PQR file with spaces between the fields and no chain letter, atoms N, CA, C, O and H, PARSE charges and radii, in Angstrom:
ATOM       1  N    MET     1      56.879   92.049   98.209 -0.4000 1.5000
ATOM       2  CA   MET     1      57.187   92.634   96.862 -0.0000 2.0000
ATOM       3  C    MET     1      57.249   94.244   96.748  0.5500 1.7000
ATOM       4  O    MET     1      57.944   94.815   95.908 -0.5500 1.4000
ATOM       5  N    ASN     2      56.453   94.895   97.677 -0.4000 1.5000
ATOM       6  CA   ASN     2      56.644   95.946   97.987 -0.0000 2.0000
ATOM       7  C    ASN     2      58.544   96.674   98.612  0.5500 1.7000
ATOM       8  O    ASN     2      59.148   97.688   98.263 -0.5500 1.4000
ATOM       9  H    ASN     2      55.888   94.431   98.360  0.4000 1.0000
ATOM      10  N    LYS     3      58.813   95.874   99.330 -0.4000 1.5000
ATOM      11  CA   LYS     3      60.542   95.682   99.565 -0.0000 2.0000
ATOM      12  C    LYS     3      61.104   95.760   98.758  0.5500 1.7000
ATOM      13  O    LYS     3      61.964   96.625   98.597 -0.5500 1.4000
ATOM      14  H    LYS     3      58.323   95.050   99.614  0.4000 1.0000
ATOM      15  N    ALA     4      60.744   94.673   97.784 -0.4000 1.5000
ATOM      16  CA   ALA     4      61.764   94.724   96.421 -0.0000 2.0000
ATOM      17  C    ALA     4      61.592   96.006   95.595  0.5500 1.7000
ATOM      18  O    ALA     4      62.614   96.403   95.036 -0.5500 1.4000
ATOM      19  H    ALA     4      60.045   93.970   97.915  0.4000 1.0000
ATOM      20  N    ILE     5      60.419   96.750   95.418 -0.4000 1.5000
ATOM      21  CA   ILE     5      60.363   97.511   94.542 -0.0000 2.0000
ATOM      22  C    ILE     5      61.108   98.926   95.302  0.5500 1.7000
ATOM      23  O    ILE     5      61.833   99.772   94.780 -0.5500 1.4000
ATOM      24  H    ILE     5      59.589   96.427   95.872  0.4000 1.0000
ATOM      25  N    GLU     6      60.685   98.830   96.545 -0.4000 1.5000
ATOM      26  CA   GLU     6      61.283  100.394   97.315 -0.0000 2.0000
ATOM      27  C    GLU     6      62.748   99.831   97.411  0.5500 1.7000
ATOM      28  O    GLU     6      63.379  100.794   97.845 -0.5500 1.4000
ATOM      29  H    GLU     6      60.095   98.142   96.969  0.4000 1.0000
ATOM      30  N    PHE     7      63.584   98.843   97.248 -0.4000 1.5000
ATOM      31  CA   PHE     7      65.120   98.682   97.393 -0.0000 2.0000
ATOM      32  C    PHE     7      65.526   99.061   96.069  0.5500 1.7000
ATOM      33  O    PHE     7      66.515   99.781   95.935 -0.5500 1.4000
ATOM      34  H    PHE     7      63.072   98.060   96.896  0.4000 1.0000
ATOM      35  N    ILE     8      64.673   98.533   94.773 -0.4000 1.5000
ATOM      36  CA   ILE     8      64.957   99.205   93.301 -0.0000 2.0000
ATOM      37  C    ILE     8      65.056  100.853   93.220  0.5500 1.7000
ATOM      38  O    ILE     8      65.824  101.328   92.384 -0.5500 1.4000
ATOM      39  H    ILE     8      63.869   97.948   94.882  0.4000 1.0000
ATOM      40  N    LYS     9      64.558  101.426   93.776 -0.4000 1.5000
ATOM      41  CA   LYS     9      63.950  102.738   93.751 -0.0000 2.0000
ATOM      42  C    LYS     9      65.067  103.366   94.233  0.5500 1.7000
ATOM      43  O    LYS     9      65.869  104.131   93.697 -0.5500 1.4000
ATOM      44  H    LYS     9      63.934  101.040   94.455  0.4000 1.0000
ATOM      45  N    GLU    10      64.962  102.811   95.588 -0.4000 1.5000
ATOM      46  CA   GLU    10      66.433  103.858   96.648 -0.0000 2.0000
ATOM      47  C    GLU    10      67.784  103.643   95.938  0.5500 1.7000
ATOM      48  O    GLU    10      68.610  104.547   95.816 -0.5500 1.4000
ATOM      49  H    GLU    10      64.311  102.190   96.023  0.4000 1.0000
ATOM      50  N    SER    11      67.956  102.405   95.483 -0.4000 1.5000
ATOM      51  CA   SER    11      69.296  101.954   94.559 -0.0000 2.0000
ATOM      52  C    SER    11      69.390  102.957   93.652  0.5500 1.7000
ATOM      53  O    SER    11      70.458  103.564   93.725 -0.5500 1.4000
ATOM      54  H    SER    11      67.285  101.670   95.581  0.4000 1.0000
ATOM      55  N    TYR    12      68.537  103.386   92.715 -0.4000 1.5000
ATOM      56  CA   TYR    12      68.225  103.923   91.604 -0.0000 2.0000
ATOM      57  C    TYR    12      68.778  105.151   91.776  0.5500 1.7000
ATOM      58  O    TYR    12      69.635  105.656   91.050 -0.5500 1.4000
ATOM      59  H    TYR    12      67.669  102.893   92.656  0.4000 1.0000
ATOM      60  N    ILE    13      68.054  105.846   93.185 -0.4000 1.5000
ATOM      61  CA   ILE    13      68.505  107.038   93.446 -0.0000 2.0000
ATOM      62  C    ILE    13      70.000  107.290   94.086  0.5500 1.7000
ATOM      63  O    ILE    13      70.694  108.305   94.023 -0.5500 1.4000
ATOM      64  H    ILE    13      67.358  105.436   93.774  0.4000 1.0000
ATOM      65  N    GLU    14      70.185  106.397   94.536 -0.4000 1.5000
ATOM      66  CA   GLU    14      71.903  106.592   95.148 -0.0000 2.0000
ATOM      67  C    GLU    14      72.721  105.981   94.090  0.5500 1.7000
ATOM      68  O    GLU    14      73.820  105.527   94.407 -0.5500 1.4000
ATOM      69  H    GLU    14      69.621  105.572   94.587  0.4000 1.0000
ATOM      70  N    LEU    15      72.326  105.917   92.897 -0.4000 1.5000
ATOM      71  CA   LEU    15      73.343  105.608   91.714 -0.0000 2.0000
ATOM      72  C    LEU    15      73.108  107.111   91.035  0.5500 1.7000
ATOM      73  O    LEU    15      74.169  107.533   90.576 -0.5500 1.4000
ATOM      74  H    LEU    15      71.433  106.286   92.640  0.4000 1.0000
ATOM      75  N    ARG    16      72.181  107.871   90.884 -0.4000 1.5000
ATOM      76  CA   ARG    16      72.009  108.813   90.605 -0.0000 2.0000
ATOM      77  C    ARG    16      73.171  109.809   90.966  0.5500 1.7000
ATOM      78  O    ARG    16      73.671  110.556   90.124 -0.5500 1.4000
ATOM      79  H    ARG    16      71.319  107.528   91.257  0.4000 1.0000
ATOM      80  N    LYS    17      73.711  109.743   92.786 -0.4000 1.5000
ATOM      81  CA   LYS    17      74.578  110.458   93.107 -0.0000 2.0000
ATOM      82  C    LYS    17      76.105  110.217   92.784  0.5500 1.7000
ATOM      83  O    LYS    17      77.053  110.990   92.928 -0.5500 1.4000
ATOM      84  H    LYS    17      73.305  109.136   93.469  0.4000 1.0000
ATOM      85  N    VAL    18      76.072  108.932   92.307 -0.4000 1.5000
ATOM      86  CA   VAL    18      77.761  108.850   92.180 -0.0000 2.0000
ATOM      87  C    VAL    18      78.120  109.321   90.867  0.5500 1.7000
ATOM      88  O    VAL    18      77.474  109.319   89.819 -0.5500 1.4000
ATOM      89  H    VAL    18      75.302  108.304   92.190  0.4000 1.0000
ATOM      90  N    THR    19      79.819  109.911   91.260 -0.4000 1.5000
ATOM      91  CA   THR    19      80.335  110.809   90.579 -0.0000 2.0000
ATOM      92  C    THR    19      81.107  109.390   89.490  0.5500 1.7000
ATOM      93  O    THR    19      81.952  108.737   90.102 -0.5500 1.4000
ATOM      94  H    THR    19      80.344  109.912   92.111  0.4000 1.0000
ATOM      95  N    TRP    20      80.961  109.139   88.654 -0.4000 1.5000
ATOM      96  CA   TRP    20      81.302  108.475   87.486 -0.0000 2.0000
ATOM      97  C    TRP    20      82.862  108.889   87.179  0.5500 1.7000
ATOM      98  O    TRP    20      83.200  110.071   87.114 -0.5500 1.4000
ATOM      99  H    TRP    20      80.274  109.669   88.157  0.4000 1.0000
ATOM     100  N    PRO    21      83.610  108.000   87.029 -0.5600 1.5000
ATOM     101  CA   PRO    21      84.990  108.408   86.214  0.2800 2.0000
ATOM     102  C    PRO    21      84.666  108.429   84.535  0.5500 1.7000
ATOM     103  O    PRO    21      83.924  107.792   83.787 -0.5500 1.4000
ATOM     104  N    ASN    22      85.675  109.553   84.383 -0.4000 1.5000
ATOM     105  CA   ASN    22      85.449  109.899   82.605 -0.0000 2.0000
ATOM     106  C    ASN    22      86.511  108.835   82.113  0.5500 1.7000
ATOM     107  O    ASN    22      87.057  107.976   82.806 -0.5500 1.4000
ATOM     108  H    ASN    22      86.278  110.070   84.991  0.4000 1.0000
ATOM     109  N    LYS    23      86.686  109.085   80.738 -0.4000 1.5000
ATOM     110  CA   LYS    23      87.166  107.812   80.239 -0.0000 2.0000
ATOM     111  C    LYS    23      88.565  108.057   80.483  0.5500 1.7000
ATOM     112  O    LYS    23      89.206  107.071   80.846 -0.5500 1.4000
ATOM     113  H    LYS    23      86.243  109.783   80.175  0.4000 1.0000
ATOM     114  N    GLN    24      89.178  109.138   80.368 -0.4000 1.5000
ATOM     115  CA   GLN    24      90.829  109.513   80.766 -0.0000 2.0000
ATOM     116  C    GLN    24      90.936  108.744   81.803  0.5500 1.7000
ATOM     117  O    GLN    24      91.915  107.997   81.781 -0.5500 1.4000
ATOM     118  H    GLN    24      88.657  109.940   80.074  0.4000 1.0000
ATOM     119  N    GLU    25      90.006  108.656   83.030 -0.4000 1.5000
ATOM     120  CA   GLU    25      90.584  108.375   84.313 -0.0000 2.0000
ATOM     121  C    GLU    25      90.623  106.713   84.361  0.5500 1.7000
ATOM     122  O    GLU    25      91.403  106.152   85.131 -0.5500 1.4000
ATOM     123  H    GLU    25      89.211  109.262   83.048  0.4000 1.0000
ATOM     124  N    VAL    26      89.737  105.965   83.496 -0.4000 1.5000
ATOM     125  CA   VAL    26      89.274  104.709   83.477 -0.0000 2.0000
ATOM     126  C    VAL    26      90.642  104.204   82.684  0.5500 1.7000
ATOM     127  O    VAL    26      91.173  103.115   82.903 -0.5500 1.4000
ATOM     128  H    VAL    26      89.103  106.421   82.871  0.4000 1.0000
ATOM     129  N    ILE    27      91.122  105.183   81.723 -0.4000 1.5000
ATOM     130  CA   ILE    27      92.535  104.572   80.691 -0.0000 2.0000
ATOM     131  C    ILE    27      93.497  104.318   82.041  0.5500 1.7000
ATOM     132  O    ILE    27      94.019  103.246   82.350 -0.5500 1.4000
ATOM     133  H    ILE    27      90.690  106.067   81.545  0.4000 1.0000
ATOM     134  N    ASN    28      93.592  105.574   82.754 -0.4000 1.5000
ATOM     135  CA   ASN    28      94.774  105.442   83.951 -0.0000 2.0000
ATOM     136  C    ASN    28      94.570  104.644   85.133  0.5500 1.7000
ATOM     137  O    ASN    28      95.555  104.259   85.762 -0.5500 1.4000
ATOM     138  H    ASN    28      93.169  106.445   82.503  0.4000 1.0000
ATOM     139  N    TYR    29      93.442  104.362   85.493 -0.4000 1.5000
ATOM     140  CA   TYR    29      93.414  103.630   86.185 -0.0000 2.0000
ATOM     141  C    TYR    29      93.713  102.114   85.792  0.5500 1.7000
ATOM     142  O    TYR    29      94.448  101.493   86.560 -0.5500 1.4000
ATOM     143  H    TYR    29      92.642  104.675   84.982  0.4000 1.0000
ATOM     144  N    THR    30      93.231  101.483   84.705 -0.4000 1.5000
ATOM     145  CA   THR    30      93.625  100.282   83.957 -0.0000 2.0000
ATOM     146  C    THR    30      95.281  100.466   83.621  0.5500 1.7000
ATOM     147  O    THR    30      96.118   99.566   83.694 -0.5500 1.4000
ATOM     148  H    THR    30      92.634  101.988   84.081  0.4000 1.0000
ATOM     149  N    ILE    31      95.398  101.142   83.435 -0.4000 1.5000
ATOM     150  CA   ILE    31      97.252  101.097   83.583 -0.0000 2.0000
ATOM     151  C    ILE    31      97.721  101.089   84.397  0.5500 1.7000
ATOM     152  O    ILE    31      98.796  100.491   84.377 -0.5500 1.4000
ATOM     153  H    ILE    31      94.718  101.873   83.375  0.4000 1.0000
ATOM     154  N    THR    32      97.269  101.750   85.744 -0.4000 1.5000
ATOM     155  CA   THR    32      97.903  101.271   87.201 -0.0000 2.0000
ATOM     156  C    THR    32      97.838  100.108   87.437  0.5500 1.7000
ATOM     157  O    THR    32      98.875   99.518   87.742 -0.5500 1.4000
ATOM     158  H    THR    32      96.395  102.236   85.761  0.4000 1.0000
ATOM     159  N    VAL    33      96.599   99.414   87.369 -0.4000 1.5000
ATOM     160  CA   VAL    33      96.522   98.535   87.756 -0.0000 2.0000
ATOM     161  C    VAL    33      97.067   97.148   86.778  0.5500 1.7000
ATOM     162  O    VAL    33      97.427   96.122   87.355 -0.5500 1.4000
ATOM     163  H    VAL    33      95.758   99.894   87.121  0.4000 1.0000
ATOM     164  N    ILE    34      97.076   97.221   85.642 -0.4000 1.5000
ATOM     165  CA   ILE    34      98.389   95.860   84.876 -0.0000 2.0000
ATOM     166  C    ILE    34      99.503   96.790   85.474  0.5500 1.7000
ATOM     167  O    ILE    34      99.950   96.233   86.477 -0.5500 1.4000
ATOM     168  H    ILE    34      96.784   98.055   85.173  0.4000 1.0000
ATOM     169  N    PHE    35     100.075   97.897   85.264 -0.4000 1.5000
ATOM     170  CA   PHE    35     101.346   98.078   85.881 -0.0000 2.0000
ATOM     171  C    PHE    35     101.673   97.174   87.144  0.5500 1.7000
ATOM     172  O    PHE    35     102.537   96.306   87.260 -0.5500 1.4000
ATOM     173  H    PHE    35      99.712   98.350   84.449  0.4000 1.0000
ATOM     174  N    ILE    36     100.686   97.651   88.104 -0.4000 1.5000
ATOM     175  CA   ILE    36     101.027   97.183   89.169 -0.0000 2.0000
ATOM     176  C    ILE    36     100.797   95.760   89.516  0.5500 1.7000
ATOM     177  O    ILE    36     101.224   95.518   90.645 -0.5500 1.4000
ATOM     178  H    ILE    36      99.984   98.357   88.010  0.4000 1.0000
ATOM     179  N    SER    37     100.150   94.514   88.794 -0.4000 1.5000
ATOM     180  CA   SER    37      99.942   94.109   88.782 -0.0000 2.0000
ATOM     181  C    SER    37     101.094   92.827   87.746  0.5500 1.7000
ATOM     182  O    SER    37     101.144   91.601   87.837 -0.5500 1.4000
ATOM     183  H    SER    37      99.803   94.710   87.877  0.4000 1.0000
ATOM     184  N    ILE    38     101.940   93.866   86.756 -0.4000 1.5000
ATOM     185  CA   ILE    38     103.102   92.719   85.986 -0.0000 2.0000
ATOM     186  C    ILE    38     104.593   93.082   87.054  0.5500 1.7000
ATOM     187  O    ILE    38     105.706   92.563   86.967 -0.5500 1.4000
ATOM     188  H    ILE    38     101.900   94.862   86.683  0.4000 1.0000
ATOM     189  N    VAL    39     104.055   94.275   88.150 -0.4000 1.5000
ATOM     190  CA   VAL    39     105.196   94.394   89.000 -0.0000 2.0000
ATOM     191  C    VAL    39     105.005   93.359   90.391  0.5500 1.7000
ATOM     192  O    VAL    39     106.037   92.919   90.897 -0.5500 1.4000
ATOM     193  H    VAL    39     103.151   94.697   88.221  0.4000 1.0000
ATOM     194  N    VAL    40     103.799   93.022   90.930 -0.4000 1.5000
ATOM     195  CA   VAL    40     103.694   92.163   91.504 -0.0000 2.0000
ATOM     196  C    VAL    40     103.953   90.867   91.361  0.5500 1.7000
ATOM     197  O    VAL    40     104.504   90.163   92.207 -0.5500 1.4000
ATOM     198  H    VAL    40     102.961   93.379   90.518  0.4000 1.0000
ATOM     199  N    ALA    41     103.574   90.534   90.322 -0.4000 1.5000
ATOM     200  CA   ALA    41     103.801   89.227   89.156 -0.0000 2.0000
ATOM     201  C    ALA    41     105.314   89.036   89.046  0.5500 1.7000
ATOM     202  O    ALA    41     105.615   87.929   89.492 -0.5500 1.4000
ATOM     203  H    ALA    41     103.127   91.106   89.634  0.4000 1.0000
ATOM     204  N    VAL    42     106.213   89.624   88.674 -0.4000 1.5000
ATOM     205  CA   VAL    42     107.744   89.606   88.278 -0.0000 2.0000
ATOM     206  C    VAL    42     108.334   89.149   90.186  0.5500 1.7000
ATOM     207  O    VAL    42     108.979   88.197   90.625 -0.5500 1.4000
ATOM     208  H    VAL    42     105.969   90.523   88.312  0.4000 1.0000
ATOM     209  N    PHE    43     107.671   90.446   90.895 -0.4000 1.5000
ATOM     210  CA   PHE    43     108.476   90.101   92.351 -0.0000 2.0000
ATOM     211  C    PHE    43     108.186   88.677   93.102  0.5500 1.7000
ATOM     212  O    PHE    43     108.969   88.211   93.930 -0.5500 1.4000
ATOM     213  H    PHE    43     107.147   91.220   90.538  0.4000 1.0000
ATOM     214  N    LEU    44     106.795   87.955   92.659 -0.4000 1.5000
ATOM     215  CA   LEU    44     106.571   86.760   93.447 -0.0000 2.0000
ATOM     216  C    LEU    44     107.236   85.625   92.494  0.5500 1.7000
ATOM     217  O    LEU    44     107.809   84.619   92.914 -0.5500 1.4000
ATOM     218  H    LEU    44     106.159   88.334   91.987  0.4000 1.0000
ATOM     219  N    GLY    45     107.033   86.012   90.992 -0.4000 1.5000
ATOM     220  CA   GLY    45     107.952   84.861   90.057 -0.0000 2.0000
ATOM     221  C    GLY    45     109.276   84.775   91.048  0.5500 1.7000
ATOM     222  O    GLY    45     109.644   83.781   91.674 -0.5500 1.4000
ATOM     223  H    GLY    45     106.567   86.828   90.651  0.4000 1.0000
ATOM     224  N    SER    46     109.812   85.916   91.025 -0.4000 1.5000
ATOM     225  CA   SER    46     111.390   85.899   91.581 -0.0000 2.0000
ATOM     226  C    SER    46     111.786   84.909   92.702  0.5500 1.7000
ATOM     227  O    SER    46     112.420   83.854   92.712 -0.5500 1.4000
ATOM     228  H    SER    46     109.513   86.724   90.516  0.4000 1.0000
ATOM     229  N    LEU    47     111.029   85.824   93.854 -0.4000 1.5000
ATOM     230  CA   LEU    47     110.723   84.757   95.055 -0.0000 2.0000
ATOM     231  C    LEU    47     110.681   83.282   95.093  0.5500 1.7000
ATOM     232  O    LEU    47     111.323   82.569   95.864 -0.5500 1.4000
ATOM     233  H    LEU    47     110.515   86.682   93.846  0.4000 1.0000
ATOM     234  N    ASP    48     109.719   82.840   94.028 -0.4000 1.5000
ATOM     235  CA   ASP    48     109.387   81.857   93.894 -0.0000 2.0000
ATOM     236  C    ASP    48     110.723   80.729   93.189  0.5500 1.7000
ATOM     237  O    ASP    48     111.020   79.561   93.440 -0.5500 1.4000
ATOM     238  H    ASP    48     109.197   83.419   93.402  0.4000 1.0000
ATOM     239  N    MET    49     111.147   81.505   92.459 -0.4000 1.5000
ATOM     240  CA   MET    49     112.477   80.803   92.173 -0.0000 2.0000
ATOM     241  C    MET    49     113.435   80.945   92.907  0.5500 1.7000
ATOM     242  O    MET    49     114.127   79.949   93.123 -0.5500 1.4000
ATOM     243  H    MET    49     110.906   82.453   92.254  0.4000 1.0000
ATOM     244  N    PHE    50     113.767   82.149   93.492 -0.4000 1.5000
ATOM     245  CA   PHE    50     114.582   81.845   94.744 -0.0000 2.0000
ATOM     246  C    PHE    50     114.849   80.916   95.643  0.5500 1.7000
ATOM     247  O    PHE    50     115.918   80.343   95.853 -0.5500 1.4000
ATOM     248  H    PHE    50     113.205   82.957   93.317  0.4000 1.0000
ATOM     249  N    PHE    51     113.506   80.756   96.327 -0.4000 1.5000
ATOM     250  CA   PHE    51     113.243   79.728   97.358 -0.0000 2.0000
ATOM     251  C    PHE    51     113.114   78.380   96.832  0.5500 1.7000
ATOM     252  O    PHE    51     113.344   77.425   97.573 -0.5500 1.4000
ATOM     253  H    PHE    51     112.638   81.221   96.156  0.4000 1.0000
ATOM     254  N    SER    52     112.721   78.189   95.458 -0.4000 1.5000
ATOM     255  CA   SER    52     112.693   76.780   94.901 -0.0000 2.0000
ATOM     256  C    SER    52     114.254   76.594   94.792  0.5500 1.7000
ATOM     257  O    SER    52     114.676   75.521   95.223 -0.5500 1.4000
ATOM     258  H    SER    52     112.534   78.965   94.856  0.4000 1.0000
ATOM     259  N    ALA    53     115.280   77.588   94.217 -0.4000 1.5000
ATOM     260  CA   ALA    53     116.488   77.061   94.249 -0.0000 2.0000
ATOM     261  C    ALA    53     117.246   76.510   95.212  0.5500 1.7000
ATOM     262  O    ALA    53     118.074   75.612   95.062 -0.5500 1.4000
ATOM     263  H    ALA    53     114.937   78.459   93.866  0.4000 1.0000
ATOM     264  N    ILE    54     116.761   77.413   96.827 -0.4000 1.5000
ATOM     265  CA   ILE    54     117.222   77.086   97.987 -0.0000 2.0000
ATOM     266  C    ILE    54     116.612   75.847   98.200  0.5500 1.7000
ATOM     267  O    ILE    54     117.506   75.360   98.891 -0.5500 1.4000
ATOM     268  H    ILE    54     116.088   78.143   96.949  0.4000 1.0000
ATOM     269  N    ILE    55     115.639   74.838   98.119 -0.4000 1.5000
ATOM     270  CA   ILE    55     115.163   74.037   98.735 -0.0000 2.0000
ATOM     271  C    ILE    55     115.916   73.041   97.713  0.5500 1.7000
ATOM     272  O    ILE    55     116.674   72.249   98.273 -0.5500 1.4000
ATOM     273  H    ILE    55     114.913   75.234   97.557  0.4000 1.0000
ATOM     274  N    LYS    56     115.840   72.954   96.411 -0.4000 1.5000
ATOM     275  CA   LYS    56     116.743   71.942   95.416 -0.0000 2.0000
ATOM     276  C    LYS    56     117.753   71.840   96.407  0.5500 1.7000
ATOM     277  O    LYS    56     117.850   70.810   97.075 -0.5500 1.4000
ATOM     278  H    LYS    56     115.224   73.597   95.956  0.4000 1.0000
ATOM     279  N    LYS    57     118.731   73.080   96.615 -0.4000 1.5000
ATOM     280  CA   LYS    57     120.089   73.003   96.773 -0.0000 2.0000
ATOM     281  C    LYS    57     119.919   71.783   98.320  0.5500 1.7000
ATOM     282  O    LYS    57     120.623   70.788   98.495 -0.5500 1.4000
ATOM     283  H    LYS    57     118.652   73.916   96.073  0.4000 1.0000
ATOM     284  N    PHE    58     118.990   72.185   99.082 -0.4000 1.5000
ATOM     285  CA   PHE    58     119.265   71.565  100.453 -0.0000 2.0000
ATOM     286  C    PHE    58     118.710   69.984  100.322  0.5500 1.7000
ATOM     287  O    PHE    58     119.100   69.062  101.039 -0.5500 1.4000
ATOM     288  H    PHE    58     118.419   72.994   98.940  0.4000 1.0000
ATOM     289  N    LEU    59     117.824   69.886   99.364 -0.4000 1.5000
ATOM     290  CA   LEU    59     117.130   68.424   99.403 -0.0000 2.0000
ATOM     291  C    LEU    59     117.601   67.482   98.194  0.5500 1.7000
ATOM     292  O    LEU    59     117.070   66.391   97.983 -0.5500 1.4000
ATOM     293  H    LEU    59     117.508   70.635   98.782  0.4000 1.0000
ATOM     294  N    MET    60     118.705   68.033   97.377 -0.4000 1.5000
ATOM     295  CA   MET    60     119.122   67.129   96.352 -0.0000 2.0000
ATOM     296  C    MET    60     120.505   66.971   96.630  0.5500 1.7000
ATOM     297  O    MET    60     121.196   66.238   95.923 -0.5500 1.4000
ATOM     298  H    MET    60     119.136   68.919   97.548  0.4000 1.0000
């Protein structure tokens, strides 16, 4: 039980040292993640359509 309490105390001390992002940084990071996710989805979707068309052409 002492180890668990010690762990919680040390975790709390470490969390006090963290530099948390402000509201504007969180918004910017969120927009960046959404944008990159959309770009990757479009890229992978395009590759899927391209390779599907190639496979259909050779198999059918």
